[in-house]
N, C-alpha and C positions, 0 to 999 in steps of 0.2 A: 486381775490379770492372771492368765494361764501361766504356768511354769513351762519354759520350752525344754524339752529334753534332747540333749546332745549325747554324743559318744563321750564328753568329757564333763558331763554333767557332775556337779559336786553336792554334798550336804554339809550341814554345819553342825557341829554338837559343842556346846560350851565355848565358842570362838575358836574351834579348831575345825579346819576344812579337812574333808575326806573325799578324795577323788584319785584320779589315776596318775597326777603329777604330783600328788603329796606323798609324805610318808605313811606307811600303813598304819592304820588305826587298830591298836590291839585293845581287846577288852577281856578280862579276867571274868569268865562266868562263875560266880561263887553258888548261884541259884539256890538250891536247898542243902549243899554240901555243909553249912552250918550246923545241920541236925537240931535246930531249935535252940540253939546255945549261943548267946549273945556275945560271950567272951571268945568262943571259937569263930564267929562271925568277923569280930576285930582283928583276929590273928590273921585269917584269910585276907582281910583287906591290907594289912601289913604286908604280908607276904607277897601280895600282887604289886603293890607299890614298889618293894625291893627289886621286883622283877623287872620293872621299867614299863608298866602298862599305861595305856592313856584313861583307861576306866574299869571300874567293877561294876558287875551287875547281878542282881537278886531277881527273884520271882515273886509274884504276889496273887495269891487266890482268895476268893470267896466260894467256899464248896457248895453253899446253898445256891449260888448263881450259876454254877457250872453244872451240878448232877441232879438228876431228877429226885424229888423228894423221898419216893420210896426206896431208891438206891442207897440214899444216904443212911436211911432208917435200917436197911437189911441189905448190905453190899453182897452178901452170898447169893441174893437173887439175880445178880448180873453174872460175874465171873470171878475165879479165883484171882486173877490178875487186879481187878477193880478193887477187890476186897483187901488185897496187899497194899496197893497204891493209895486209897483212900485212909488206911491205918497209919501209913507213915506220914501223908500230907497232913492230916490231923495232928500229928506229933511235932512236926517242923514249923509250922505256919507262924509268923511273927505277928504281933497285933501292932496298933498305931504306936504304942508308947516304945517298942522296941524299935520299930522302923524308923522312928525320929532319932533315937540314939544313933542308930546306923548312919543315917544321912548327915547328921551332925558330926559324927566322928569324920565322915568323908570329906566334909567341908573344912574340918580342922587339918586333915591330912592333905588337902588340897588334891583330891582324887576325884573324878567325875563319877557320880551315882547313876547308874541306869537299872532299868527294872524292866520285866515281862509282866505284863497284866493279863490275867488268863480270863477276865469277865469285865463286864462294864462298871461293876461295882468297885472292883480294884482300880480301875481307870479313874474313878471319883476319888478313891482313897488317896491315889500317887499324886493327883492333881493338887491336892493339899500342900504338898512339898515341892511344886514346880519343877517336878523332873524334865531334863531337858530334851529327852527323846525316848521313844518307846519302840521296845523289842516285839515284834510279833513271833510266837513260837510257831514251829513247824505244823504243829497240831492245829494251829489256827489259821494258817493260810487260806483255806477255804472258808473261814468264819467271817463272811463280809459284813453282816451286821455289827461284829465286834470292831474290825477293821475301819468301817465308817464312823462309829463312835469315837475310836481313837483319833481319827483323822479331823475330827471338828476341833479337837486342840491346835492344830495347824504345827505340831511339832514333826520333827523328821522320825521316819519310820525304819526300823531294820527288820527284814522279812526273811525268817528262813524258809527254805523250801525243800527240807526233809519231808519224807511220807506222801510226796506229791508227784503227779504225772505231769508233763509238759503243757497240756491242755489246762489244767488247773492252774499252773502257774500264769500261763497267758492270760487267762480270764481274771486274776487277781491283780496282775500288772496294769491292765487296761482298766479296770475298776479304781485302783489307787491313783492312777494317773488322773482320772476324771475328777477325783477327789482334790485334786490340786495341792498334795503335799509332797515335799522332797521325801525319797526313800532311796535304801539300797537294798538289793536281793542278797541273801547269804547262801551259797551252793551248800548243801548239808545232806549227810546220810545218817538218818536217825536210828541206827543201830548202836546199843551200849555195851560194849565198845566195838566201833566200827572195824570189820577188817580191812586192812590197808589195801588189798586187791579190789575192793568194791568202790572205793572212794572216786573214782571216774573223775578227776580233776580237770581233765580236758574239758569239761563241760562249762568251765569258769569264762574261756573266751568265747565260747558257743552262745553262753546265755548274755554275755555282753552285747555281741553282734545281733542278737536276735530281739532283745527287749531295750537296747540302747540307754540302759541305765547301769550305775556303778553296781559292780558284783563283788562280794566279799566271799568269806569261806567261814563255816562254823564247823568244827572238826570234833568228833568222839573217838578217835583212834587212840591208841596207847603211845604212838610214836610221835615225835616233833618234826620229822622231815616233811610230812606232807603240808603242814603248815607253812613252812618256809617256801616250798616249791609253789602253793597257792599264791602267796604274796609274790613271787617272781614271775607269774603269769598273769597277772593283772588283778589279784584280790585287793580290795582297798580296804578291807576291814579283815581282820583274824580275831575269831571269838575260839576261846577253849576254856573249859572246865578247870578250876583249880582246886587241890584239895591238900592238907597237910600230910594224909597218909592214904594212899589206895586202898588199903586193906580195912579202912574204917567202915563201920555199918553205914549204909545208905544207897540209894537208888543209882546215883551218878557216880560214885567215887572211883570205880574202876576204869571209869572213862576220862578221868581227869589227870591232869599233870600235877607232880608235887613240885614244890617250890623251886628246887634246883632245875629241874626240867623245865619249867615255866621261863626261869631266867636264861636258861641256855637258848630256849626258842627265840625268846624276844631279841637276845643277843645277836643271834644269826640271822634273824629277820632284818635287823639293823645293819648288819655288815654286808647281806647280800644286796640291800639298797644302795649301799655305797657302790659295790660292784657293778651294779647295773648302769651306773653314770648316765650319760648322756649318747644318744644316737648319732655322734660326730667320730669319724675316723680322722685321727691326728697322731703325730708322734709325741709322747712325752719326752722331757729333757733326758731322762734315763735311756731311752730308746735312741734317741740321737746320739748319745754317746756311745752306746752300744754298736748303733750301725757304723759309727766311723771307724771303731776296731774291727768289728766282725764282718762288716760289709765287703763287698767286692767292688771293684773298679776295672776298667779295659786299661791294660798297660802295653807298652810296646817293647817287645823282647829282642828286637834288634833294630839297628838305626834304620830310620824312614827319613829318605830326602823329599824336598818339597815336590809335588807331582807323583810321587810313587802312589800305588794302589793300595789302599789297606786290604790285608788278606790274613787267612789263618796262618799265613808264614811268617807275619810280622807282628800280629797282636794277640793277647791272651787275656785271661780273667784272674786276677789277683787280689788279695787283701793288702791293704784295708781299703776302705771307701773314701778315696781322695780325688778320683776323677769320674769319668762318663761311666754310669750305669751299665752293667752287661746287659740290660733290657735293650740297649741300642746296638749290641754287638753285629746283627745280621744286618741292621740298617747301616751299618757303618762300612761293611764289607763292599769293595769294588768302587768306593768312592775315593777321590784323589787327596793326598794331604796337601794342605795349604801352607804348610810349614815344614821345618826341619825338626825331627823328633828323636831324641837320643834314646839309647837303650835304657830300660826301667823306667822312662817317663811315663806319667799318667796321660790318657787321652782325655782330652776336655771337651765340654760341649759345643765349644766354637769349631772342633775339627769335625763336627757333622757337616 
């Protein structure tokens, strides 16, 4: 059966529903900020849990599957950037033994483990651990063979849209819909760190309307406010990198949030969700009490006899709100009084 996409389409990860009428799903992207150190990875998991996130996310690569053999053998043949990247990735990549320890640690701590596979070999590797959902990195949004391979697992996908134009995003969205798997798109600027003036968060509702799927946000800026704003304009997932120290060595540390910043971001997202409430206008009990004291009524400022006409010479507006609302002041003018009204008495609705 085909998945029917609607504006309120949801995905589910580990029993948690993710969608527009659900609490924002917050992911702490540990990525490679562990620097290949298992103890640091566990500390990052602990910091993420302390912040109140829904999940932590790592990355898995098999460099032989990603890069051509001659580049791996001699990275200088490509570019200095590739040389630096491969040097770092070779140092930080965890093997199966360490990944199992990380996944077991997450299970013990009752936090959802997610991961980004950068190649099909890594997908097979992660399937051994029954990862509940997969993240597609921005760099692989156009990698349809990888996306098709991951889609065969029938697990939810979280697809970042950095480094892509709208035509590429649309082509991938249509492709994934045909694969019949549930997914979320993440609006993203893949600059590390991202300048705040280039985040273009207004794209979140545009992407919602255009593709009719849930939209989240993957941020790489130094600040926390954009993530809070993204959650409040419809972002169903917020993904941010976490680090113990932004000055640590590593490719993503500077574009990450330290534990106290992460905790503050989660706190503000949750408070803002409470503030959004529901789209119903009604007075709270506190407002009703305030209205009675501070509100206004139409009152009689000189005696009115039965049959007299209401006019600006015998009625006025005064506090508190115990009688007819001043919204009816001009409607009342020129009408005959049906009763005798004493000076200072409140005009009532029946007097209309």
